C-alpha angles and dihedrals in degrees: 000000000000096000093230095112133070133189137028114233092017104038127184125192118187126201141179140059136259096252099027126095092290146295130268149164139223114215113199123184100033108147117245127257094036110144109243133161137155089263091065091069101051099088099048094039089051091053092055097037116118124233100048103114147012091260094058135063113287089227105122118210129168092214091201110171117227115200106216102172146358096050128090123178090352093303127106113246099201091254120115112290115222118200125187133193115191122218112232109159102054122155111173097171098097089056098060091095087061091070085087109013132070120224114228113246095016132102092250094106097044095045088050090051093047103041108013089212126051144140103273095178109117090344092302112216095359093051121120083242086082091067090071086074090050090053090051090052089047090059090057090049090049091055089058093047096045097083090050091060094240114151125189119196126179128186144167110274098171139004127178091350093307111121131198105247100182115044111210109164090196089065095057098089091040090062120080086217096045090245119157091214112067094195091053091043090059092050090048090053090051090050092051091049092051095046093046090057087055091054091243138111141225138234124227148185128227129196123211123198127190121197128184094028110150122235116256104050114134138065129236134264117358096009099059114159092241092046092054092044090053091048092048093051095040088054087069106098103235098043117108103167140027132191132180124207112329088357113174091359089070089068087065096049135083120244089249089056098044102041119106103235118214126227133171086259096051136269126343114212117012100219088139092063094232096305129096123176089357092299128105113253098198095259123115111289111228122193130170127195128198117212127199121231113275104269096214103092133153095230113107113254140184118258143140135244127237091275092054096255119145117255143161123240138183125177125225098171125116113282143142123266090219136008086242127117104017094051095061096082088046090060090049092049095050093048091050091050091053092048094049092047092053091042091056092044095048114100094184094059103041 
């Protein structure tokens, strides 16, 4: 297996590199007669698109989605859907030093050890640019979920140690960092500006909430809904940790404190994050993801070259200071893909 595909009934396969002709995705398993046109991709692709603010990479891409197959007269046909996003603003010059040096914190070293030859420009295949294809696939998944009343919302919970204290979902789109607390959002922006001047970067935490998900999604034993959600989110390059519901806090609680009590009107506390026994219980699904600081920084760091000789490296290319905010629509997309896959696989729901 190549590791470029995800899902069973709803299967996505991404392709392309950061500095190649473009990136794209093949979506197989989408039901027919789903309304789909290039206009449907504009909002989500715009939220992920680079070059929109001082806290993101200045690389400017249109991120316009071309539908190459699987759609006829703005309706899906049931055939594989091929979506393509062309690269327009490519500058590979800053990456020439990487022909012989490994960047600390990146996949350069491991890709070299695995393949021996790979496209190092802008991170190539393991670049965050690949996530544009995921967001496009997530739009298709969202079109399938829409009639079911399922809504997926991701936002910035913490950045650089600054945490959102008051969660107001109506504030998410008002914040440049997609933070639901405008006061915390301003402090986060200030932290980004300060750390950028130091040539450094910041880590962050996102929270994803799913409302309207029916009970019964998830497959025992190895394809539990929470297991697939964790894999989907961990497959995003910068993510180093995932927790669902109470997450690590549950390890500090007693059973009497952590259990989801049942009443005739539904569950009491939602420590389980909407999933019990690997199957959705109808409650709100809550997932959090921890992201490492962006490894591309301008500070000089120790490294080695391809022959193992010590060297120093600093990076002056175009990159983000934090994965937030452009990664937020990527989280939403991957969660939608998982939910649609399990919805189509579920024999008790359909």
